[in-house]
VOPAGU-2260 file (C-alpha; in pm, 1 decimal, decimal comma):
REM VOPAGU-2260
SITE   aa  ch    i         X         Y         Z
SITE  MET   A    0    2701,7    4887,8    5694,1
SITE  GLY   A    1    2380,9    4839,2    5499,3
SITE  GLY   A    2    2123,5    5048,3    5310,1
SITE  ALA   A    3    2160,5    5279,5    5010,7
SITE  ALA   A    4    2515,7    5363,3    4909,2
SITE  GLN   A    5    2589,8    5725,4    4817,8
SITE  PRO   A    6    2862,2    5861,1    4585,5
SITE  ALA   A    7    3177,2    5931,4    4782,6
SITE  PRO   A    8    3215,4    6305,0    4857,0
SITE  ALA   A    9    3523,3    6488,4    4740,4
SITE  LYS   A   10    3627,2    6556,6    5100,6
SITE  PRO   A   11    3477,4    6293,3    5335,2
SITE  ILE   A   12    3402,0    6400,1    5688,3
SITE  LEU   A   13    3610,1    6103,7    5814,7
SITE  ALA   A   14    3935,4    6031,9    5635,8
SITE  ASP   A   15    3904,1    5695,6    5464,5
SITE  THR   A   16    4275,7    5623,0    5508,8
SITE  GLY   A   17    4230,2    5573,8    5882,3
SITE  ALA   A   18    3923,6    5357,0    5828,7
SITE  CYS   A   19    4103,2    5147,6    5568,8
SITE  ARG   A   20    4399,9    5101,6    5801,4
SITE  ALA   A   21    4170,9    4989,8    6082,8
SITE  THR   A   22    3986,2    4761,2    5843,5
SITE  ALA   A   23    4311,8    4604,6    5728,0
SITE  ILE   A   24    4422,6    4530,2    6083,9
SITE  ILE   A   25    4089,1    4384,8    6192,8
SITE  SER   A   26    4052,1    4201,8    5860,3
SITE  GLU   A   27    4391,4    4041,6    5908,0
SITE  GLN   A   28    4304,3    3925,6    6255,6
SITE  LEU   A   29    3962,5    3794,1    6152,4
SITE  SER   A   30    4116,8    3622,3    5852,9
SITE  LYS   A   31    4354,4    3443,0    6085,5
SITE  LYS   A   32    4056,2    3334,9    6293,7
SITE  ALA   A   33    3884,1    3220,1    5978,2
SITE  GLN   A   34    4187,0    3026,5    5863,7
SITE  ALA   A   35    4214,7    2859,5    6202,9
SITE  MET   A   36    3847,2    2755,3    6221,5
SITE  PRO   A   37    3716,1    2656,9    5878,1
SITE  ASP   A   38    3411,2    2441,3    5863,5
SITE  SER   A   39    3325,3    2181,7    5604,9
SITE  THR   A   40    3192,4    2444,8    5365,8
SITE  GLY   A   41    3496,4    2666,1    5379,6
SITE  ASN   A   42    3313,0    2937,7    5574,5
SITE  CYS   A   43    3405,2    3044,4    5922,8
SITE  ASP   A   44    3195,2    3011,6    6236,7
SITE  PHE   A   45    3234,2    3366,6    6361,6
SITE  ILE   A   46    2988,1    3303,9    6642,6
SITE  ALA   A   47    3276,5    3131,8    6812,8
SITE  LEU   A   48    3422,9    3478,8    6861,6
SITE  SER   A   49    3146,5    3566,1    7103,3
SITE  ASN   A   50    3342,8    3432,0    7397,4
SITE  ASP   A   51    3677,7    3534,0    7268,7
SITE  SER   A   52    3877,9    3818,8    7423,3
SITE  TYR   A   53    3925,5    3954,8    7073,2
SITE  ARG   A   54    3554,0    4017,9    7051,7
SITE  LEU   A   55    3586,3    4244,1    7356,0
SITE  LEU   A   56    3839,0    4449,1    7161,4
SITE  LEU   A   57    3604,2    4479,2    6865,3
SITE  ASP   A   58    3331,2    4600,7    7096,7
SITE  GLU   A   59    3552,9    4889,5    7210,0
SITE  VAL   A   60    3688,7    5017,5    6877,3
SITE  GLY   A   61    3421,8    5290,4    6851,9
SITE  ALA   A   62    3299,9    5177,9    6511,7
SITE  PHE   A   63    3043,0    4939,3    6365,5
SITE  VAL   A   64    3231,1    4617,3    6278,0
SITE  TYR   A   65    3066,2    4328,0    6102,2
SITE  THR   A   66    3135,7    4042,9    5862,6
SITE  THR   A   67    2924,0    3859,7    5605,2
SITE  ASP   A   68    2953,2    3539,5    5410,4
SITE  MET   A   69    2965,1    3517,1    5032,7
SITE  VAL   A   70    2589,8    3571,4    4996,9
SITE  GLY   A   71    2571,2    3872,6    5226,4
SITE  ARG   A   72    2450,9    3702,3    5546,9
SITE  TYR   A   73    2590,4    3839,0    5870,8
SITE  THR   A   74    2848,0    3607,5    6026,2
SITE  PHE   A   75    2961,7    3848,6    6295,0
SITE  ALA   A   76    2858,3    4184,0    6442,5
SITE  ASN   A   77    3012,6    4377,4    6727,8
SITE  ARG   A   78    2819,2    4540,4    7007,8
SITE  MET   A   79    2757,0    4871,3    6825,5
SITE  VAL   A   80    2601,8    4689,9    6527,9
SITE  LEU   A   81    2382,2    4479,1    6757,3
SITE  GLN   A   82    2265,8    4790,0    6944,7
SITE  LEU   A   83    2180,4    4958,3    6614,8
SITE  LEU   A   84    1988,4    4655,3    6486,1
SITE  GLY   A   85    1819,9    4599,2    6822,6
SITE  HIS   A   86    1886,6    4224,6    6834,3
SITE  PRO   A   87    2138,7    3986,8    6994,2
SITE  LEU   A   88    2414,7    3824,0    6796,2
SITE  ASP   A   89    2251,7    3484,2    6767,0
SITE  TYR   A   90    1948,7    3649,8    6603,6
SITE  VAL   A   91    2153,8    3859,6    6362,2
SITE  VAL   A   92    2387,1    3586,6    6237,0
SITE  GLY   A   93    2257,3    3420,1    5923,0
SITE  LYS   A   94    2034,6    3707,2    5814,6
SITE  ASP   A   95    2118,4    3949,1    5532,0
SITE  ILE   A   96    2083,8    4327,1    5524,4
SITE  SER   A   97    1734,3    4328,6    5377,6
SITE  HIS   A   98    1602,0    4179,1    5700,0
SITE  PHE   A   99    1706,9    4490,0    5891,4
SITE  PHE   A  100    1716,0    4762,2    5628,7
SITE  GLY   A  101    1456,1    4644,8    5377,7
SITE  ASP   A  102    1499,1    4586,4    5005,8
SITE  LYS   A  103    1422,9    4939,2    4882,2
SITE  GLY   A  104    1729,8    5137,4    4785,3
SITE  ASN   A  105    1973,9    4852,2    4848,6
SITE  GLU   A  106    2062,7    4790,0    4481,6
SITE  ALA   A  107    2367,9    5018,0    4494,4
SITE  LEU   A  108    2474,9    4862,3    4823,6
SITE  ARG   A  109    2451,7    4508,4    4685,0
SITE  GLU   A  110    2650,4    4619,0    4381,4
SITE  THR   A  111    2923,0    4752,7    4611,8
SITE  ASP   A  112    2925,9    4427,2    4810,2
SITE  GLU   A  113    2956,3    4229,5    4487,7
SITE  ARG   A  114    3262,0    4428,6    4389,4
SITE  VAL   A  115    3419,7    4339,4    4722,6
SITE  LEU   A  116    3312,5    3972,7    4730,0
SITE  ARG   A  117    3359,7    3890,4    4362,1
SITE  GLY   A  118    3619,2    4142,4    4253,4
SITE  GLY   A  119    3829,1    4159,6    4568,7
SITE  GLU   A  120    3816,0    4539,7    4585,5
SITE  THR   A  121    3848,9    4745,8    4900,4
SITE  ILE   A  122    3587,1    5019,4    4886,1
SITE  ALA   A  123    3543,2    5326,9    5107,6
SITE  ARG   A  124    3234,4    5539,7    5059,6
SITE  GLU   A  125    2943,5    5717,9    5224,8
SITE  GLU   A  126    2627,2    5513,9    5288,1
SITE  SER   A  127    2281,6    5598,3    5417,1
SITE  ASN   A  128    2073,5    5337,8    5599,9
SITE  LEU   A  129    1708,1    5353,8    5689,6
SITE  ILE   A  130    1673,9    5160,1    6014,7
SITE  LEU   A  131    1343,4    4971,4    5992,8
SITE  ALA   A  132    1313,3    4931,6    6369,4
SITE  THR   A  133    1325,0    5305,4    6434,5
SITE  GLY   A  134    1245,2    5458,4    6095,3
SITE  GLU   A  135    1557,8    5673,5    6127,3
SITE  LEU   A  136    1789,5    5750,9    5836,8
SITE  ARG   A  137    2155,2    5727,8    5945,2
SITE  THR   A  138    2464,9    5816,7    5745,6
SITE  TYR   A  139    2794,6    5626,8    5767,2
SITE  TRP   A  140    3141,7    5635,5    5626,0
SITE  SER   A  141    3198,4    5269,5    5544,5
SITE  THR   A  142    3504,4    5074,2    5444,0
SITE  LYS   A  143    3457,2    4721,8    5308,0
SITE  LYS   A  144    3731,8    4467,3    5243,4
SITE  PRO   A  145    3728,1    4101,5    5137,2
SITE  LEU   A  146    3805,5    3828,2    5392,4
SITE  ARG   A  147    4027,8    3548,5    5267,4
SITE  ASP   A  148    4112,9    3199,9    5390,1
SITE  ALA   A  149    4457,1    3041,2    5415,9
SITE  THR   A  150    4462,0    2976,9    5042,8
SITE  GLY   A  151    4377,3    3337,9    4958,3
SITE  GLN   A  152    4025,7    3259,3    4850,2
SITE  ILE   A  153    3759,3    3517,3    4936,5
SITE  ILE   A  154    3526,5    3368,5    5197,2
SITE  GLY   A  155    3337,9    3679,8    5302,8
SITE  MET   A  156    3353,2    4051,8    5367,5
SITE  ILE   A  157    3440,4    4270,3    5663,7
SITE  GLY   A  158    3291,0    4615,0    5702,4
SITE  ILE   A  159    3378,5    4898,4    5936,6
SITE  SER   A  160    3136,6    5188,8    5949,8
SITE  HIS   A  161    3160,9    5516,8    6138,0
SITE  ASP   A  162    2836,5    5698,3    6211,5
SITE  ILE   A  163    2871,3    6047,3    6064,0
SITE  THR   A  164    2503,3    6136,2    6084,9
SITE  GLU   A  165    2546,6    6425,0    6327,9
SITE  LYS   A  166    2857,8    6547,5    6151,7
SITE  LYS   A  167    2673,6    6525,9    5822,4
SITE  ARG   A  168    2381,4    6720,1    5963,4
SITE  LEU   A  169    2618,0    6981,5    6098,8
SITE  GLU   A  170    2796,8    6995,6    5764,5
SITE  ASP   A  171    2463,8    7035,4    5582,4
SITE  LYS   A  172    2356,5    7304,6    5829,7
SITE  LEU   A  173    2680,9    7493,8    5783,7
SITE  ARG   A  174    2652,3    7457,8    5406,6
SITE  ARG   A  175    2298,6    7596,9    5409,6
SITE  GLN   A  176    2404,9    7880,7    5635,3
SITE  LYS   A  177    2697,0    7958,1    5404,6
SITE  GLU   A  178    2468,7    7952,7    5100,6
SITE  LEU   A  179    2228,4    8187,8    5279,6
SITE  LEU   A  180    2510,4    8417,0    5388,0
SITE  ASP   A  181    2663,0    8415,4    5038,6
SITE  ALA   A  182    2324,6    8498,7    4886,0
SITE  LEU   A  183    2286,7    8782,3    5134,9
SITE  VAL   A  184    2628,9    8941,7    5098,2
SITE  ASP   A  185    2634,0    8893,8    4720,9
SITE  ASN   A  186    2308,4    9084,8    4682,7
SITE  VAL   A  187    2384,4    9364,7    4926,7
SITE  ASP   A  188    2455,4    9681,0    4727,7
SITE  ALA   A  189    2798,6    9712,4    4884,3
SITE  LEU   A  190    3154,3    9585,5    4851,8
SITE  ILE   A  191    3225,5    9343,8    5137,4
SITE  TYR   A  192    3575,4    9212,9    5198,7
SITE  MET   A  193    3818,9    9084,3    5458,1
SITE  LYS   A  194    4191,5    9154,8    5447,3
SITE  ASP   A  195    4468,5    9029,6    5674,6
SITE  ALA   A  196    4754,8    9223,4    5829,5
SITE  ASN   A  197    4974,0    9134,1    5531,3
SITE  ARG   A  198    4744,7    9314,0    5283,6
SITE  ARG   A  199    4608,8    8986,2    5147,6
SITE  PHE   A  200    4236,3    8946,8    5077,5
SITE  LEU   A  201    4073,8    8663,7    5273,8
SITE  TYR   A  202    3719,8    8718,3    5148,4
SITE  ALA   A  203    3534,3    8919,4    4884,5
SITE  ASN   A  204    3171,0    8921,7    4775,6
SITE  ARG   A  205    3039,0    8930,5    4419,6
SITE  ARG   A  206    3003,6    9311,6    4418,1
SITE  MET   A  207    3370,6    9340,2    4508,6
SITE  ALA   A  208    3464,2    9112,6    4220,0
SITE  GLU   A  209    3251,2    9315,7    3978,7
SITE  ALA   A  210    3421,1    9638,1    4089,5
SITE  PHE   A  211    3765,6    9492,8    4013,7
SITE  GLY   A  212    3652,0    9317,0    3696,7
SITE  CYS   A  213    3759,2    8968,8    3805,6
SITE  SER   A  214    3624,7    8663,3    3988,5
SITE  VAL   A  215    3596,6    8618,9    4363,5
SITE  ASP   A  216    3853,3    8337,8    4345,1
SITE  GLN   A  217    4099,7    8573,6    4179,1
SITE  ILE   A  218    4061,8    8826,3    4460,5
SITE  ILE   A  219    4095,7    8583,2    4751,3
SITE  GLY   A  220    4463,5    8534,2    4823,7
SITE  SER   A  221    4568,0    8840,4    4623,0
SITE  LEU   A  222    4741,0    9145,6    4766,6
SITE  ASP   A  223    4574,1    9485,9    4741,1
SITE  VAL   A  224    4857,9    9605,3    4513,7
SITE  ASP   A  225    4769,9    9323,4    4272,1
SITE  LEU   A  226    4418,7    9462,0    4222,4
SITE  MET   A  227    4457,6    9840,7    4219,4
SITE  PRO   A  228    4716,4   10107,2    4136,9
SITE  ALA   A  229    5006,9   10110,5    4380,0
SITE  GLU   A  230    4940,2   10462,9    4506,3
SITE  VAL   A  231    4573,4   10380,5    4573,2
SITE  ALA   A  232    4661,0   10054,3    4748,1
SITE  GLU   A  233    4920,1   10234,2    4959,1
SITE  ARG   A  234    4666,6   10497,0    5064,8
SITE  PHE   A  235    4422,7   10226,9    5174,1
SITE  TRP   A  236    4702,8   10034,7    5349,3
SITE  GLN   A  237    4805,4   10337,7    5555,5
SITE  GLN   A  238    4446,2   10362,5    5674,6
SITE  ASP   A  239    4426,8    9987,8    5742,4
SITE  GLN   A  240    4741,1   10000,4    5955,8
SITE  LYS   A  241    4591,4   10269,5    6175,7
SITE  ILE   A  242    4273,5   10065,1    6226,1
SITE  LEU   A  243    4473,4    9751,9    6312,3
SITE  ALA   A  244    4691,0    9950,9    6552,9
SITE  ASN   A  245    4416,0   10131,0    6746,8
SITE  GLY   A  246    4151,3    9860,1    6719,3
SITE  GLN   A  247    3882,5   10117,8    6649,6
SITE  ARG   A  248    3600,1   10112,0    6397,0
SITE  HIS   A  249    3652,3   10364,8    6117,8
SITE  ALA   A  250    3400,9   10521,7    5877,9
SITE  CYS   A  251    3489,6   10746,6    5587,5
SITE  GLU   A  252    3423,2   10832,5    5222,9
SITE  GLU   A  253    3650,9   10661,5    4971,0
SITE  SER   A  254    3695,2   10678,5    4593,8
SITE  LEU   A  255    3802,8   10405,6    4354,5
SITE  VAL   A  256    3812,4   10368,6    3976,9
SITE  ASP   A  257    3612,3   10057,7    3885,0
SITE  ALA   A  258    3678,0    9801,9    3610,9
SITE  SER   A  259    3496,8   10019,1    3353,8
SITE  GLY   A  260    3722,2   10317,6    3428,8
SITE  ARG   A  261    3450,3   10513,4    3611,4
SITE  LEU   A  262    3534,8   10691,6    3934,1
SITE  ARG   A  263    3301,2   10561,5    4202,6
SITE  HIS   A  264    3250,7   10689,6    4553,2
SITE  TYR   A  265    3184,7   10472,2    4858,7
SITE  TRP   A  266    3091,0   10519,3    5221,1
SITE  SER   A  267    3313,0   10266,1    5395,2
SITE  VAL   A  268    3286,9   10117,8    5741,7
SITE  ILE   A  269    3599,6    9925,6    5842,1
SITE  ILE   A  270    3635,8    9728,0    6163,0
SITE  PRO   A  271    3930,2    9538,2    6311,8
SITE  TRP   A  272    3878,0    9165,1    6360,9
SITE  ALA   A  273    4075,5    8873,9    6501,1
SITE  GLY   A  274    4042,3    8520,8    6367,3
SITE  PRO   A  275    3998,4    8210,1    6585,9
SITE  ASP   A  276    4376,4    8184,8    6614,2
SITE  GLY   A  277    4409,9    8553,5    6697,5
SITE  THR   A  278    4534,3    8653,3    6351,5
SITE  PRO   A  279    4452,4    9024,4    6301,2
SITE  ALA   A  280    4245,6    9132,3    6002,3
SITE  ILE   A  281    3999,4    9397,7    5893,7
SITE  ILE   A  282    3645,9    9364,6    5761,3
SITE  GLY   A  283    3522,0    9633,2    5524,9
SITE  LEU   A  284    3176,7    9721,9    5397,4
SITE  SER   A  285    3176,6    9989,7    5128,2
SITE  THR   A  286    2840,4   10119,8    5009,3
SITE  ASP   A  287    2830,7   10276,7    4664,8
SITE  ILE   A  288    2726,7   10641,1    4705,0
SITE  THR   A  289    2832,4   10755,3    4357,1
SITE  GLU   A  290    2486,5   10884,9    4267,3
SITE  LEU   A  291    2447,1   11047,7    4607,7
SITE  HIS   A  292    2791,2   11205,1    4570,6
SITE  ALA   A  293    2694,5   11343,4    4228,3
SITE  LEU   A  294    2372,9   11483,2    4372,7
SITE  LYS   A  295    2564,9   11640,5    4659,3
SITE  GLU   A  296    2809,1   11803,3    4418,0
SITE  GLU   A  297    2522,1   11927,2    4201,8
SITE  LEU   A  298    2349,3   12078,8    4503,2
SITE  GLN   A  299    2675,6   12241,3    4605,6
SITE  ARG   A  300    2719,6   12373,3    4252,0
SITE  GLN   A  301    2365,1   12507,4    4252,1
SITE  ALA   A  302    2426,4   12673,2    4587,9
SITE  ARG   A  303    2722,6   12855,8    4435,5
SITE  ALA   A  304    2601,0   12907,5    4079,5
SITE  ASP   A  305    2345,8   13137,8    3922,2
SITE  SER   A  306    2062,3   12920,8    3794,6
SITE  LEU   A  307    1995,6   13135,9    3488,4
SITE  THR   A  308    2345,2   13194,4    3352,7
SITE  GLY   A  309    2543,9   12911,7    3514,5
SITE  ILE   A  310    2819,4   13141,9    3641,6
SITE  ALA   A  311    2907,3   13200,1    4006,9
SITE  ASN   A  312    2643,5   13359,7    4226,4
SITE  ARG   A  313    2691,5   13635,3    4483,3
SITE  ARG   A  314    2768,3   13398,8    4772,4
SITE  SER   A  315    3027,1   13201,4    4579,2
SITE  PHE   A  316    3185,1   13518,1    4444,4
SITE  TYR   A  317    3237,9   13675,0    4786,2
SITE  GLU   A  318    3377,2   13352,3    4935,0
SITE  ASN   A  319    3635,9   13326,0    4657,7
SITE  ALA   A  320    3703,8   13699,5    4650,3
SITE  GLU   A  321    3791,0   13704,8    5021,3
SITE  LEU   A  322    4038,3   13420,2    4969,6
SITE  GLU   A  323    4198,5   13580,7    4664,7
SITE  PHE   A  324    4219,1   13916,5    4841,6
SITE  ALA   A  325    4403,0   13762,1    5139,3
SITE  ARG   A  326    4636,8   13563,4    4914,0
SITE  SER   A  327    4720,4   13863,5    4691,8
SITE  ARG   A  328    4797,7   14082,5    4992,4
SITE  LEU   A  329    5016,0   13810,4    5148,9
SITE  GLN   A  330    5211,2   13746,7    4829,6
SITE  GLY   A  331    5220,2   14108,2    4714,3
SITE  GLN   A  332    5047,4   14031,2    4384,2
SITE  ALA   A  333    4818,7   14245,3    4174,7
SITE  LEU   A  334    4441,7   14202,4    4203,3
SITE  SER   A  335    4182,4   14390,3    3999,1
SITE  LEU   A  336    3803,2   14403,1    4015,3
SITE  ILE   A  337    3550,9   14497,8    3746,5
SITE  THR   A  338    3193,5   14582,7    3844,0
SITE  ILE   A  339    2929,1   14590,5    3567,7
SITE  ASP   A  340    2570,3   14704,1    3513,4
SITE  ILE   A  341    2369,7   14634,5    3198,3
SITE  ASP   A  342    2234,1   14968,1    3080,3
SITE  PHE   A  343    1856,6   15031,0    3092,8
SITE  PHE   A  344    1786,2   14671,9    3188,7
SITE  LYS   A  345    1464,1   14761,2    3373,1
SITE  LYS   A  346    1328,3   14918,8    3054,0
SITE  ILE   A  347    1400,9   14594,6    2863,1
SITE  ASN   A  348    1208,5   14392,9    3120,1
SITE  ASP   A  349     917,8   14639,8    3125,7
SITE  THR   A  350     880,0   14671,7    2747,3
SITE  LEU   A  351     985,7   14331,1    2616,6
SITE  GLY   A  352     910,3   14111,0    2915,9
SITE  HIS   A  353    1117,2   13909,3    3160,5
SITE  PRO   A  354    1188,2   13620,4    2922,7
SITE  MET   A  355    1363,6   13868,1    2692,0
SITE  GLY   A  356    1540,3   14011,8    2993,5
SITE  ASP   A  357    1667,0   13663,0    3082,8
SITE  ARG   A  358    1791,9   13621,6    2728,1
SITE  VAL   A  359    1978,3   13954,7    2747,2
SITE  LEU   A  360    2152,5   13838,0    3065,9
SITE  GLN   A  361    2256,4   13511,6    2898,7
SITE  GLU   A  362    2383,3   13692,8    2588,5
SITE  PHE   A  363    2585,8   13932,1    2803,1
SITE  VAL   A  364    2744,0   13645,1    2999,4
SITE  ALA   A  365    2841,2   13486,4    2666,9
SITE  CYS   A  366    3018,4   13813,2    2568,9
SITE  CYS   A  367    3207,8   13812,9    2899,9
SITE  GLN   A  368    3314,4   13450,4    2867,4
SITE  ASP   A  369    3435,4   13504,4    2510,5
SITE  ALA   A  370    3645,7   13799,2    2620,1
SITE  LEU   A  371    3782,9   13644,3    2939,5
SITE  ARG   A  372    3888,2   13312,3    2783,9
SITE  ASN   A  373    3862,4   13139,7    3124,5
SITE  ASP   A  374    4066,1   13410,1    3298,9
SITE  GLY   A  375    3926,7   13553,3    3620,4
SITE  LEU   A  376    3610,4   13482,2    3817,9
SITE  LEU   A  377    3284,4   13597,8    3655,9
SITE  ALA   A  378    2979,6   13623,7    3883,0
SITE  ARG   A  379    2625,1   13756,7    3878,4
SITE  THR   A  380    2592,5   13956,2    4199,6
SITE  GLY   A  381    2245,9   14107,0    4141,4
SITE  GLY   A  382    1961,3   14131,6    3889,3
SITE  GLU   A  383    2162,4   14297,7    3610,3
SITE  GLU   A  384    2483,6   14339,5    3813,3
SITE  PHE   A  385    2803,1   14144,6    3749,9
SITE  CYS   A  386    3157,2   14133,5    3885,4
SITE  ILE   A  387    3482,9   14003,6    3743,2
SITE  LEU   A  388    3771,8   13932,1    3981,9
SITE  LEU   A  389    4112,3   13920,6    3811,8
SITE  PRO   A  390    4393,4   13777,9    4030,2
SITE  GLY   A  391    4746,7   13863,7    3911,0
SITE  THR   A  392    4608,8   14134,3    3679,0
SITE  ASP   A  393    4713,8   14498,9    3704,5
SITE  LEU   A  394    4472,6   14789,6    3667,9
SITE  ASP   A  395    4555,4   14880,1    3307,4
SITE  THR   A  396    4514,0   14521,0    3187,4
SITE  ALA   A  397    4184,6   14499,7    3373,5
SITE  ARG   A  398    4069,6   14819,8    3199,0
SITE  HIS   A  399    4152,7   14669,5    2856,1
SITE  ILE   A  400    3953,7   14355,6    2944,3
SITE  ALA   A  401    3657,3   14568,1    3049,2
SITE  GLU   A  402    3676,2   14763,5    2725,0
SITE  ARG   A  403    3690,5   14443,0    2519,3
SITE  ILE   A  404    3375,9   14314,3    2688,1
SITE  ARG   A  405    3202,6   14651,6    2647,5
SITE  GLU   A  406    3278,3   14661,4    2276,8
SITE  GLN   A  407    3163,1   14303,2    2217,8
SITE  THR   A  408    2843,6   14374,6    2410,0
SITE  GLN   A  409    2772,8   14687,2    2208,4
SITE  ALA   A  410    2824,1   14494,2    1886,1
SITE  ARG   A  411    2591,7   14213,7    1992,4
SITE  ARG   A  412    2253,5   14195,3    1815,5
SITE  ILE   A  413    1959,1   14016,1    1969,4
SITE  ALA   A  414    1664,3   13936,6    1743,9
SITE  VAL   A  415    1319,2   14024,1    1881,3
SITE  PRO   A  416     983,3   14032,0    1696,7
SITE  ALA   A  417     981,6   14309,8    1430,5
SITE  GLN   A  418    1309,5   14462,7    1549,8
SITE  GLU   A  419    1670,0   14405,4    1651,7
SITE  LEU   A  420    1774,1   14471,3    2011,5
SITE  ARG   A  421    2106,2   14629,5    2092,4
SITE  ILE   A  422    2241,5   14632,8    2445,8
SITE  SER   A  423    2525,3   14807,0    2628,9
SITE  ALA   A  424    2685,4   14800,3    2972,6
SITE  SER   A  425    2878,1   15027,7    3207,8
SITE  PHE   A  426    3203,6   14920,0    3380,0
SITE  GLY   A  427    3389,9   15027,6    3690,3
SITE  VAL   A  428    3751,1   14913,9    3746,7
SITE  ALA   A  429    3967,2   14928,0    4058,7
SITE  GLY   A  430    4286,5   14759,1    4174,0
SITE  LEU   A  431    4426,4   14640,7    4506,1
SITE  CYS   A  432    4613,6   14910,5    4698,4
SITE  ASP   A  433    4861,6   14875,9    4984,0
SITE  THR   A  434    4618,8   15048,1    5220,8
SITE  ASP   A  435    4332,2   14806,0    5149,6
SITE  GLU   A  436    4272,7   14586,0    5454,1
SITE  ARG   A  437    3944,4   14429,6    5349,2
SITE  PHE   A  438    3792,6   14319,4    5021,0
SITE  GLU   A  439    3494,7   14547,3    5083,9
SITE  THR   A  440    3730,1   14845,3    5040,7
SITE  LEU   A  441    3833,9   14732,6    4694,0
SITE  TYR   A  442    3474,8   14652,6    4602,2
SITE  SER   A  443    3354,2   14995,7    4713,6
SITE  ARG   A  444    3616,3   15163,7    4497,3
SITE  ALA   A  445    3517,2   14960,3    4188,6
SITE  ASP   A  446    3151,7   15030,8    4260,1
SITE  LEU   A  447    3224,5   15403,6    4280,4
SITE  ALA   A  448    3397,6   15383,3    3941,3
SITE  LEU   A  449    3088,5   15212,4    3799,6
SITE  TYR   A  450    2869,3   15485,7    3940,8
SITE  ALA   A  451    3086,4   15742,2    3762,0
SITE  ALA   A  452    3051,4   15558,3    3429,3
SITE  LYS   A  453    2673,2   15558,6    3463,1
SITE  GLN   A  454    2666,1   15923,2    3565,8
SITE  GLN   A  455    2869,5   16019,9    3261,8
SITE  GLY   A  456    2634,3   15858,6    3010,4
SITE  ARG   A  457    2668,1   15480,4    3046,1
SITE  ASN   A  458    2823,6   15242,3    2791,4
SITE  ARG   A  459    3169,7   15332,1    2912,7
SITE  THR   A  460    3450,1   15216,9    3144,3
SITE  SER   A  461    3568,1   15423,6    3441,2
SITE  LEU   A  462    3842,2   15343,7    3690,1
SITE  LEU   A  463    3981,7   15459,3    4021,8
SITE  ARG   A  464    4356,0   15419,6    4053,2
SITE  SER   A  465    4385,1   15499,9    4425,1
SITE  PRO   A  466    4177,8   15577,8    4734,3
SITE  ALA   A  467    4273,9   15944,1    4690,5
SITE  GLN   A  468    4043,1   15963,8    4389,2
SITE  GLU   A  469    3739,5   15849,4    4584,2
SITE  GLY   A  470    3658,2   16206,6    4680,9
SITE  VAL   A  471    3643,1   16323,3    4322,1
SITE  LEU   A  472    3455,8   16200,4    4019,8
SITE  ALA   A  473    3632,0   15907,5    3853,2
SITE  THR   A  474    3774,9   15984,3    3509,8
SITE  PRO   A  475    3584,6   15803,9    3233,4
SITE  VAL   A  476    3758,5   15629,3    2949,3
SITE  ALA   A  477    3635,5   15754,7    2610,3
SITE  ASP   A  478    3431,5   15513,5    2398,1
């Protein structure tokens, strides 16, 4: 049209092939007119078209159609061009573009026109024109083609321009919105993705790409099985199918090994979605809760562990003991229990202080762990009281374990200022009997055996083989 020419975009809003085709048709017809009506200078009097029926057609094509002579002066303009310029045809003809669009910024446009007029090129590109009459900047997709006479000589130029200002503004608005949305979703501390009903990713944000150790472009179009282990992808796909089938939003905790090999935990919200054409898909937002998950597990561990020694506490012990008791009874397996008291522990605390008492407890737990070798459940059930639950262990084996711990404890030496501290412990052992209906029954029998060991001098192991012995003093095992 006129004004500053812009570099052609990779994907023009209006396909230039259609514009070129229209230009070729109109150019051919105008060339025929030109060949039929040459003047003495070889130029064509296009004003003669003003009363022609063909001009009416050009006024209705829905595009800006104009022609110029070899020096860039308008020789014809259809109704849309005249309305844009704000002048009638007889005023426009004979004037060049600078009269209507000014000289500033027209260098690129004149260069383009020269390529058409002197080089015979057909050029399609985007142009921006500042309309002097209104001060408005308009954008066009313009196609320019040389006009030739009967001998093939170039006698002028025809241009067809389509106003894409509003489309361009909409495109720019959408681009800005996309840039804003991309900036938002790429900086959200969550994995955001979209996946179709065929398990293919339609969208992924930067966090998602980082988790899989690849680019966003590599994710989009890929199947879930291409990005994660088959069993993991299948687990997610089973869940996705349910969401697609019931159309309900789903929230859950999920785990995934990231690109660095670290197991990460996410709180995922997944919703079903249908595209403009009704194609089903899901949109997922997975927030990384790995640190929160670790804190939760630590709190759970602390709730079930003794803070001083790190072994199970009373609550955790009884929860596990009840389960093991029920399982052993159901399967008819052996189950033994050792109850323990550190001898004269109160005296240690009173004479050497609580810090030394804490150290004694830690040293004793170390003796137990060395002897158990990860067998059984060791727990601190009171100040200086401990229990060891031994699933699948008969009474005699449990007694040998208790004796091994007792001997290691007795041999342990703990250095204190100006002396060496020696400690000992008393042990009570009992095993599951057919008549036991509750764990408390087994515990009471082991506790009674412990009481007998303490009554008979401490630093020894006593056991009760059956409920019948509960009425008599348990028989101690010699040191």
